C-alpha positions as CSV (number, residue, x, y, z in Angstrom):
1,M,29.2,110.1,40.8
2,S,26.7,108.8,43.3
3,R,25.6,111.1,46.1
4,R,24.9,108.2,48.3
5,V,27.1,107.7,51.4
6,S,28.8,104.4,51.7
7,L,28.6,103.0,55.3
8,P,30.1,99.9,56.7
9,A,27.8,96.8,57.0
10,A,26.7,95.4,60.4
11,D,29.2,92.5,59.9
12,D,32.0,95.0,59.7
13,L,30.9,96.9,62.8
14,F,30.3,93.8,65.0
15,R,33.1,91.5,64.0
16,P,34.6,89.2,66.7
17,T,37.9,90.4,68.1
18,A,39.0,86.9,69.5
19,P,39.6,83.8,67.4
20,A,36.5,81.8,66.7
21,A,35.9,78.7,68.8
22,Q,35.9,75.2,67.2
23,S,32.5,73.9,66.1
24,P,31.1,71.0,68.1
25,D,32.0,68.6,65.2
26,E,35.7,69.6,65.3
27,A,36.0,69.6,69.1
28,A,38.3,67.1,70.7
29,P,36.7,64.3,72.9
30,E,35.7,65.3,76.4
31,A,38.5,65.0,78.9
32,P,38.4,65.6,82.7
33,P,38.8,69.4,83.2
34,E,42.3,70.4,84.1
35,P,43.6,73.9,84.6
36,Q,45.7,75.0,81.7
37,P,49.2,76.0,82.6
38,R,49.8,79.7,82.2
39,Q,52.0,80.5,79.3
40,R,55.3,81.8,80.7
41,R,57.1,84.7,79.1
42,D,60.9,84.9,79.4
43,S,60.8,88.3,80.9
44,K,57.8,89.7,82.8
45,R,56.7,92.7,80.9
46,S,53.4,94.4,80.6
47,S,51.6,94.2,77.3
48,G,52.3,97.8,76.6
49,R,50.2,99.8,74.1
50,V,48.2,97.2,72.3
51,R,44.5,96.4,71.9
52,H,43.4,94.5,75.0
53,D,40.7,91.9,74.9
54,E,40.1,91.7,78.7
55,K,38.9,94.4,81.1
56,M,39.2,94.6,84.8
57,T,37.7,97.3,87.0
58,V,39.7,98.4,90.1
59,Y,38.5,100.8,92.7
60,V,41.1,103.1,94.3
61,T,40.9,105.9,96.9
62,S,41.2,109.5,95.8
63,D,44.7,109.6,97.3
64,E,45.8,106.5,95.4
65,L,44.5,108.0,92.2
66,L,46.3,111.3,92.8
67,D,49.5,109.3,93.5
68,L,49.1,107.4,90.2
69,E,48.5,110.7,88.3
70,H,51.4,112.3,90.0
71,A,53.7,109.4,89.0
72,R,52.4,109.7,85.4
73,L,53.2,113.4,85.3
74,V,56.7,112.9,86.8
75,L,57.4,110.2,84.2
76,R,56.4,112.7,81.5
77,R,58.2,115.7,82.9
78,S,61.4,114.1,84.1
79,H,61.8,111.2,81.7
80,G,59.9,112.2,78.6
81,L,57.6,109.2,78.9
82,A,54.1,109.9,77.9
83,V,52.2,106.9,79.4
84,D,48.5,106.7,80.3
85,R,47.3,105.4,83.7
86,G,46.4,102.0,82.3
87,R,49.9,101.4,81.0
88,L,51.4,102.6,84.2
89,V,49.2,100.1,86.2
90,R,50.0,97.2,83.8
91,E,53.8,97.9,84.2
92,A,53.4,98.0,88.0
93,I,51.5,94.7,88.0
94,A,54.1,93.1,85.8
95,M,56.9,94.2,88.1
96,V,55.1,92.9,91.2
97,L,54.2,89.6,89.6
98,A,57.8,89.1,88.4
99,D,59.1,89.8,91.9
100,F,56.5,87.3,93.3
101,E,57.5,84.6,90.8
102,A,61.2,85.1,91.5
103,H,61.1,85.5,95.3
104,G,57.9,83.7,96.4
105,D,57.5,84.1,100.2
106,D,60.2,86.7,100.3
107,S,58.5,88.9,97.7
108,A,57.4,92.5,98.4
109,L,53.8,91.4,97.5
110,V,53.7,88.7,100.3
111,R,55.3,91.0,102.8
112,R,52.8,93.8,102.2
113,L,49.8,91.5,102.1
114,T,50.8,89.9,105.4
115,E,51.3,93.3,107.1
116,E,47.6,94.1,106.8
């Protein structure tokens, strides 16, 4: 038996997490750039507990952070739902965007943003 430790290679540690892009030889001919339509899901749901490829930083006040943490603890205590703050924020975003998509100008998002 070898006393040497087996470690992962650099290729294993630094592998890409997103699908590889096409090589220039395989690329389709240039077309005028058009925005890609957003893939629509039947029901607006957050991504839940999965590995996320994108990151966004949001700054909140200390009161907003305390409110978020309080909601997380109430969900755990009263409903038995152990969720982290990220999942709670993703669910809230999904709910607001679903309401905006369904109600447009009459959505809570538009009302709150126009009150400022």
